[in-house]
MARKEPA-626863 format. One record per residue: residue number from 1; x, y, z of N, C-alpha, C in turn. Coordinates in nm, 2 decimals. Layout:
<sites>
 resi   n_xx   n_yy   n_zz  ca_xx  ca_yy  ca_zz   c_xx   c_yy   c_zz
  NUM      X      Y      Z      X      Y      Z      X      Y      Z
...
</sites>
This chain:
<sites>
 resi   n_xx   n_yy   n_zz  ca_xx  ca_yy  ca_zz   c_xx   c_yy   c_zz
    1  12.31   6.74  11.88  12.20   6.80  11.96  12.09   6.70  11.98
    2  12.04   6.64  11.87  11.92   6.55  11.88  11.96   6.43  11.96
    3  12.08   6.38  11.95  12.13   6.27  12.02  12.13   6.29  12.17
    4  12.18   6.41  12.22  12.18   6.44  12.36  12.04   6.46  12.41
    5  11.95   6.52  12.33  11.81   6.53  12.38  11.74   6.40  12.40
    6  11.77   6.31  12.30  11.71   6.17  12.31  11.77   6.10  12.43
    7  11.90   6.11  12.45  11.96   6.04  12.57  11.90   6.09  12.70
    8  11.89   6.22  12.71  11.83   6.28  12.83  11.69   6.24  12.86
    9  11.61   6.23  12.75  11.47   6.19  12.76  11.46   6.04  12.80
   10  11.54   5.96  12.74  11.54   5.82  12.78  11.59   5.79  12.92
   11  11.69   5.87  12.96  11.75   5.86  13.09  11.64   5.90  13.20
   12  11.57   6.00  13.17  11.46   6.04  13.27  11.35   5.94  13.27
   13  11.31   5.89  13.16  11.21   5.79  13.15  11.25   5.66  13.23
   14  11.37   5.62  13.20  11.42   5.50  13.27  11.43   5.52  13.42
   15  11.47   5.64  13.47  11.47   5.67  13.61  11.33   5.67  13.67
   16  11.23   5.69  13.59  11.09   5.69  13.64  11.03   5.55  13.63
   17  11.11   5.45  13.58  11.06   5.32  13.57  10.98   5.29  13.45
   18  11.00   5.37  13.35  10.93   5.35  13.22  10.99   5.23  13.15
   19  10.91   5.14  13.09  10.96   5.02  13.02  10.99   5.07  12.88
   20  11.11   5.07  12.84  11.15   5.11  12.71  11.19   4.99  12.62
   21  11.12   4.97  12.51  11.15   4.86  12.42  11.17   4.92  12.28
   22  11.28   4.88  12.21  11.31   4.94  12.08  11.33   4.82  11.98
   23  11.26   4.83  11.87  11.28   4.73  11.76  11.33   4.81  11.64
   24  11.44   4.76  11.58  11.50   4.83  11.47  11.59   4.74  11.38
   25  11.61   4.77  11.26  11.70   4.69  11.18  11.84   4.73  11.22
   26  11.91   4.64  11.29  12.05   4.67  11.34  12.15   4.62  11.24
   27  12.24   4.71  11.19  12.34   4.68  11.09  12.48   4.71  11.15
   28  12.58   4.68  11.07  12.72   4.72  11.12  12.73   4.87  11.13
   29  12.65   4.95  11.05  12.66   5.09  11.05  12.59   5.15  11.18
   30  12.49   5.09  11.23  12.42   5.15  11.35  12.43   5.07  11.48
   31  12.52   4.96  11.48  12.53   4.87  11.59  12.57   4.95  11.72
   32  12.66   5.05  11.70  12.71   5.12  11.82  12.59   5.21  11.88
   33  12.51   5.26  11.79  12.39   5.34  11.84  12.29   5.24  11.91
   34  12.27   5.12  11.85  12.18   5.03  11.92  12.24   4.98  12.05
   35  12.37   4.96  12.06  12.43   4.93  12.19  12.41   5.04  12.29
   36  12.42   5.17  12.25  12.41   5.28  12.34  12.26   5.29  12.38
   37  12.17   5.26  12.30  12.03   5.26  12.34  11.99   5.15  12.43
   38  12.07   5.04  12.43  12.05   4.93  12.52  12.07   4.97  12.66
   39  12.14   5.08  12.69  12.16   5.12  12.83  12.03   5.17  12.89
   40  11.93   5.20  12.81  11.81   5.26  12.86  11.69   5.16  12.86
   41  11.70   5.05  12.78  11.60   4.96  12.77  11.64   4.84  12.69
   42  11.54   4.76  12.64  11.57   4.64  12.56  11.56   4.68  12.41
   43  11.66   4.64  12.34  11.67   4.66  12.19  11.68   4.53  12.12
   44  11.60   4.51  12.02  11.60   4.39  11.94  11.61   4.43  11.79
   45  11.67   4.33  11.72  11.68   4.35  11.57  11.56   4.29  11.50
   46  11.51   4.36  11.40  11.41   4.30  11.31  11.45   4.34  11.17
   47  11.43   4.25  11.08  11.47   4.28  10.94  11.36   4.36  10.87
   48  11.41   4.45  10.79  11.33   4.53  10.69  11.20   4.59  10.75
   49  11.22   4.67  10.85  11.10   4.75  10.90  11.10   4.88  10.83
   50  10.99   4.93  10.78  10.99   5.05  10.71  10.89   5.15  10.78
   51  10.92   5.17  10.91  10.83   5.26  10.99  10.91   5.31  11.11
   52  10.87   5.43  11.15  10.93   5.49  11.27  10.81   5.54  11.35
   53  10.79   5.48  11.47  10.68   5.52  11.55  10.71   5.49  11.70
   54  10.63   5.55  11.78  10.65   5.53  11.93  10.51   5.53  11.99
   55  10.49   5.43  12.07  10.36   5.42  12.14  10.38   5.46  12.29
   56  10.30   5.56  12.34  10.32   5.61  12.47  10.20   5.56  12.56
   57  10.23   5.47  12.65  10.13   5.42  12.75  10.00   5.37  12.69
   58  10.01   5.33  12.56   9.89   5.28  12.50   9.78   5.38  12.47
   59   9.82   5.51  12.49   9.72   5.62  12.48   9.75   5.72  12.37
   60   9.88   5.72  12.32   9.92   5.82  12.22  10.03   5.75  12.13
   61  10.04   5.80  12.01  10.14   5.75  11.92  10.21   5.86  11.84
   62  10.34   5.85  11.82  10.41   5.95  11.74  10.46   5.87  11.62
   63  10.45   5.93  11.50  10.50   5.87  11.38  10.59   5.97  11.31
   64  10.70   5.92  11.26  10.80   6.01  11.19  10.81   5.97  11.05
   65  10.84   6.07  10.96  10.83   6.05  10.82  10.96   6.02  10.75
   66  11.07   6.04  10.81  11.20   6.03  10.75  11.23   5.89  10.70
   67  11.27   5.87  10.58  11.32   5.75  10.53  11.45   5.78  10.44
   68  11.50   5.67  10.38  11.63   5.69  10.31  11.61   5.78  10.19
   69  11.49   5.81  10.14  11.47   5.90  10.02  11.44   6.04  10.06
   70  11.42   6.07  10.19  11.39   6.20  10.23  11.51   6.27  10.29
   71  11.53   6.40  10.25  11.64   6.47  10.31  11.61   6.50  10.46
   72  11.71   6.49  10.55  11.69   6.51  10.69  11.63   6.64  10.73
   73  11.64   6.74  10.64  11.58   6.87  10.67  11.43   6.87  10.66
   74  11.38   6.76  10.59  11.23   6.75  10.58  11.17   6.65  10.67
   75  11.25   6.60  10.76  11.19   6.50  10.86  11.09   6.58  10.95
   76  10.98   6.51  10.98  10.88   6.56  11.07  10.81   6.45  11.14
   77  10.74   6.48  11.24  10.67   6.38  11.32  10.52   6.43  11.34
   78  10.44   6.33  11.37  10.30   6.36  11.40  10.27   6.29  11.54
   79  10.21   6.37  11.63  10.17   6.31  11.76  10.02   6.30  11.76
   80   9.97   6.18  11.78   9.82   6.16  11.78   9.78   6.11  11.92
   81   9.69   6.18  11.98   9.65   6.15  12.12   9.52   6.08  12.11
   82   9.52   5.96  12.07   9.40   5.88  12.06   9.43   5.74  12.10
   83   9.36   5.69  12.19   9.38   5.55  12.24   9.35   5.45  12.14
   84   9.26   5.47  12.05   9.22   5.37  11.95   9.34   5.35  11.86
   85   9.40   5.46  11.80   9.52   5.44  11.71   9.64   5.39  11.79
   86   9.66   5.44  11.91   9.77   5.39  11.99   9.77   5.24  12.02
   87   9.65   5.19  12.05   9.64   5.05  12.07   9.67   4.97  11.94
   88   9.62   5.02  11.83   9.65   4.96  11.70   9.80   4.95  11.67
   89   9.87   5.06  11.70  10.02   5.06  11.68  10.09   4.98  11.79
   90  10.03   4.97  11.91  10.09   4.89  12.01  10.08   4.74  11.97
   91   9.97   4.70  11.91   9.96   4.56  11.85  10.06   4.54  11.75
   92  10.08   4.63  11.66  10.18   4.62  11.55  10.32   4.60  11.62
   93  10.35   4.69  11.71  10.48   4.68  11.78  10.50   4.55  11.85
   94  10.40   4.50  11.92  10.41   4.37  11.99  10.43   4.25  11.89
   95  10.37   4.26  11.77  10.40   4.15  11.67  10.54   4.16  11.63
   96  10.59   4.28  11.60  10.73   4.30  11.57  10.83   4.25  11.68
   97  10.79   4.29  11.80  10.88   4.25  11.92  10.88   4.10  11.93
   98  10.77   4.03  11.90  10.77   3.88  11.92  10.86   3.81  11.81
   99  10.87   3.87  11.69  10.95   3.81  11.59  11.09   3.86  11.58
  100  11.12   3.96  11.66  11.25   4.02  11.66  11.35   3.94  11.74
  101  11.48   3.96  11.71  11.58   3.88  11.79  11.68   3.97  11.85
</sites>
């Protein structure tokens, strides 16, 4: 269910001309998922990132809490609508993007 919701949202965003860039640690286990996401935007590999966040138009940021030590039932996200924080996360993302391959 989550996968189809994400695909639909990415497809709509791509159709509207949204620039989608994804940085993630790509492994043998998730390579097919990374390839599938590549249909919607640019996907790059980065080693050892311990964060999940999304910057929206430099004006808002979402952060998700799930990591390998958290049960998926306890995953949650926070949406913050502040340009100051969004710009800070955008700078972090751009640094990751520059060093990713």
